[in-house]
C-alpha positions in Angstrom: 295.8 -45.7 234.6 293.2 -44.6 232.1 289.5 -45.2 231.5 288.3 -46.0 228.0 285.4 -47.3 226.0 285.8 -50.9 224.9 284.2 -54.0 223.5 284.6 -57.1 225.6 284.4 -60.5 224.0 284.4 -63.9 225.8 284.5 -67.1 223.8 283.6 -70.0 226.1 283.8 -73.7 225.2 280.9 -75.4 226.9 280.4 -79.1 227.8 284.1 -79.8 228.4 284.5 -80.2 232.2 282.4 -83.3 232.5 284.5 -85.2 230.0 287.9 -84.4 231.6 287.4 -86.8 234.5 285.4 -89.6 232.8 288.3 -92.0 232.0 292.1 -92.3 232.2 292.5 -91.2 228.6 289.8 -88.5 228.7 292.1 -86.0 230.6 294.7 -86.1 227.9 292.4 -86.3 224.9 290.2 -83.6 226.4 293.1 -81.3 226.8 294.1 -82.0 223.1 290.6 -81.1 222.1 290.4 -77.9 224.1 293.9 -76.8 223.0 293.0 -77.2 219.4 289.7 -75.4 219.7 291.2 -72.5 221.7 294.0 -72.2 219.2 291.5 -72.1 216.3 289.8 -69.1 218.0 293.1 -67.4 218.9 294.3 -67.8 215.3 291.5 -65.4 214.3 292.5 -62.7 216.8 294.1 -59.6 215.2 293.9 -55.9 215.6 291.8 -54.3 217.0 291.1 -57.3 219.3 293.6 -58.0 222.0 294.0 -61.2 224.0 293.6 -60.4 227.7 293.7 -63.9 229.1 292.9 -67.6 228.5 290.7 -68.6 231.4 290.6 -72.4 231.3 288.3 -73.2 228.5 287.4 -69.6 227.7 289.2 -66.8 225.9 288.9 -63.2 227.1 289.4 -60.6 224.4 288.8 -56.8 224.2 289.0 -54.0 221.7 289.6 -50.5 223.0 288.6 -47.1 221.7 291.6 -45.6 219.9 290.5 -42.1 220.9 288.7 -40.8 217.8 285.1 -41.3 216.7 286.2 -42.5 213.3 288.6 -44.9 214.8 286.0 -46.2 217.3 283.5 -46.8 214.5 286.1 -48.8 212.6 286.8 -50.9 215.7 283.1 -51.6 216.1 282.8 -52.7 212.5 285.9 -54.9 212.5 285.0 -56.6 215.7 281.5 -57.3 214.5 282.8 -58.9 211.3 285.1 -61.1 213.4 282.2 -62.7 215.3 281.2 -65.1 212.6 284.9 -65.8 211.9 285.3 -67.1 215.4 282.4 -69.5 215.0 283.5 -70.6 211.6 287.0 -71.5 212.8 285.7 -73.2 215.9 283.1 -75.2 214.1 285.5 -76.3 211.4 288.0 -77.6 213.9 285.3 -79.2 216.0 283.7 -80.9 213.0 286.8 -82.4 211.6 287.9 -83.7 215.1 284.4 -85.0 215.9 284.0 -86.8 212.6 287.6 -88.1 212.3 288.7 -89.4 215.7 289.1 -93.2 215.8 289.3 -93.1 219.6 286.3 -94.2 221.6 287.2 -92.7 224.9 284.7 -90.5 226.9 285.9 -87.3 225.3 286.5 -88.4 221.7 283.2 -90.2 221.5 281.3 -87.0 222.6 283.0 -84.1 220.8 279.6 -83.2 219.4 278.5 -82.2 222.9 281.0 -79.4 223.0 279.7 -76.0 222.0 280.8 -72.4 221.7 279.2 -69.5 223.5 280.4 -66.0 222.5 279.5 -63.1 224.9 279.8 -59.5 223.7 279.4 -56.5 225.9 280.3 -52.8 225.3 281.0 -50.3 228.1 284.0 -48.8 229.8 287.0 -50.2 231.7 290.0 -49.0 233.6 293.2 -49.8 231.8 296.1 -50.3 234.1 299.2 -52.5 234.6 299.9 -55.2 237.2 303.5 -56.5 237.4 304.1 -55.0 233.9 301.1 -56.8 232.4 298.2 -54.8 230.9 294.9 -55.3 232.6 291.3 -54.1 232.2 288.9 -54.0 235.0 285.6 -52.5 236.2 281.8 -53.2 236.4 281.5 -53.8 232.7 284.2 -56.4 232.8 282.4 -58.1 235.7 279.1 -58.0 233.9 280.5 -59.6 230.7 281.8 -62.5 232.8 278.4 -62.8 234.6 276.7 -63.2 231.3 278.4 -66.6 230.8 276.0 -67.9 233.5 272.5 -67.6 232.1 269.3 -69.5 231.5 269.6 -70.1 227.7 268.8 -73.7 226.7 271.7 -74.1 224.3 275.5 -74.6 224.1 275.9 -72.7 220.8 275.0 -69.1 220.7 276.1 -65.5 220.2 274.9 -63.3 223.1 275.1 -59.5 223.0 274.3 -57.1 225.8 271.9 -54.4 224.8 274.8 -51.9 224.8 276.8 -54.1 222.4 273.8 -54.8 220.2 272.9 -51.1 219.7 276.6 -50.3 218.9 276.9 -53.1 216.4 273.4 -53.4 215.0 274.1 -51.9 211.6 276.8 -54.6 211.0 274.7 -57.5 212.3 272.2 -59.9 210.7 268.7 -59.5 211.9 268.1 -63.0 213.3 268.5 -62.2 216.9 266.0 -62.8 219.7 265.4 -60.6 222.7 266.3 -62.1 226.1 266.5 -60.9 229.7 268.7 -62.1 232.6 268.8 -60.9 236.1 272.1 -60.5 238.0 272.8 -59.4 241.6 274.1 -55.9 241.6 273.0 -55.3 238.0 269.3 -56.0 238.1 267.5 -57.0 234.8 269.9 -57.0 231.9 268.4 -56.8 228.4 270.2 -59.1 225.9 270.0 -60.2 222.3 270.8 -63.8 221.3 271.4 -65.7 218.0 271.3 -69.5 218.4 273.8 -71.4 216.3 272.9 -75.1 216.5 272.1 -75.2 212.8 275.4 -73.7 211.9 277.2 -76.4 213.9 275.2 -79.2 212.1 276.1 -77.7 208.7 279.8 -77.5 209.6 279.8 -81.0 211.0 278.2 -82.5 207.8 280.4 -80.4 205.4 283.1 -83.0 205.5 280.8 -85.4 203.7 280.5 -83.1 200.8 284.2 -82.8 200.0 285.6 -84.4 196.9 288.1 -87.2 197.3 291.3 -85.0 197.3 289.8 -82.5 199.7 288.6 -85.2 202.0 292.0 -86.9 202.1 293.7 -83.6 202.8 291.3 -83.0 205.7 292.0 -86.4 207.1 295.8 -85.9 206.7 295.5 -82.5 208.4 293.7 -84.1 211.3 296.3 -86.8 211.7 299.1 -84.3 211.6 297.4 -82.2 214.3 296.7 -85.3 216.4 300.4 -86.4 216.3 301.6 -82.9 217.3 299.0 -82.4 220.0 299.3 -85.7 221.7 302.8 -85.2 223.0 302.0 -81.6 224.0 298.9 -82.7 225.9 300.9 -85.4 227.7 303.5 -82.8 228.8 300.7 -80.5 229.9 299.1 -83.3 231.9 302.5 -83.9 233.6 302.9 -80.3 234.5 299.3 -79.5 235.4 297.4 -82.8 235.8 293.7 -82.9 235.7 294.1 -85.7 238.1 297.1 -87.9 239.1 297.8 -90.8 236.7 299.3 -94.1 237.8 302.1 -95.6 235.7 299.8 -98.2 234.4 297.5 -95.5 233.1 300.4 -93.5 231.7 302.0 -96.4 229.8 299.4 -96.9 227.1 299.3 -93.1 226.5 303.1 -93.0 226.1 303.1 -96.0 223.8 300.4 -94.4 221.7 302.5 -91.3 221.3 305.7 -93.3 220.4 303.9 -95.7 218.0 301.6 -93.1 216.5 303.7 -92.4 213.3 304.0 -96.1 212.5 300.2 -96.5 212.7 299.4 -93.6 210.3 298.3 -95.8 207.4 296.1 -97.8 209.7 294.5 -94.7 211.2 294.0 -93.2 207.7 292.0 -96.3 206.6 290.2 -96.5 209.9 289.1 -92.8 209.8 288.0 -93.0 206.2 285.9 -96.1 206.9 284.5 -94.6 210.1 283.5 -91.4 208.2 281.7 -93.4 205.5 279.7 -95.1 208.2 278.9 -91.9 210.0 278.0 -90.1 206.8 275.6 -92.8 205.7 274.0 -92.7 209.2 273.6 -88.9 209.0 271.8 -89.1 205.7 269.1 -91.4 206.9 
C-alpha cells in the first residue's frame, strides 16, 4: 500500500440512459453506440494513463507520479496533450455514426444528443490491491467522481479542478471559464471549464467536406463497424439485458444480424442518400 500523487481523468458519455429504454431496438442499438464510443476513447489510452475501470458509460483513468520531479512533469505534459485527443476520437466516432445510421429507432435517431464530459482532478490517492487487482482510493478519487454531478448547462465540456488547472496550465489553451460547485464534505470547489459544443458541430459536419473517395471509405468503415457491433451487442444484451426481451422482439434483431451482409449494397445507397439530405439541411 502506497500513497502517490496522481491525475484522475473521468470520461463520461452523457444523454445515454434515457435512450436505452425507449424502444425494443433501443437497448441493443444503444449498447452498440456506447461500446463504439467507449472503445474510441480507450483506443487513445496509453502510458502514462492507466485504465482503472469502465463504469457503465464512463471511463475511469489515472496517471501516477513515477517518483521523480522530471518524470512527474512529463506525465503532466503527456496527459494534458491527451485531453484533446479523447474529444477528437469521440467526436469523430459520434459524428460518423450520427450522420450515417439508416435506423430510425429512439437511439439512432438521437445520437446527436449524446455528449462527452471529461473531468480532470489532481491530488493524491492510496495505491493498493484487492483480489490481485490494482486500485486507487481516497478523498481525491471521491471528489473527482462528485464533479460529474454539477450545474453546468452543457453535455460537452472539459472540466478541471483548480488543482489540475494549476498543474496543467502551461500546456492548456486559454479559453477556460471559471466556475464553482459546492459539495458536501468538500465545500466550495473552484473549477475551470471549456465548453465544446462548437467542436462537436464541426466534427459532425466534417463528413460533408470529404471528397468522394474519403466519403465512401467513411461509409464503408461505418458499415463494417455496424456489422461487427450488432452481433456483439446482441450477445451482451443476452448476458446482461437492459430489460427482458420477448421472442417477438428478439426475432427482428436476429434477422437483421443474419441478413445484414446481404443488405450492404442497399445500406450503402441509403446512407449516401440520407447524408446528402442531411448535408443540404445543415447548410440552410
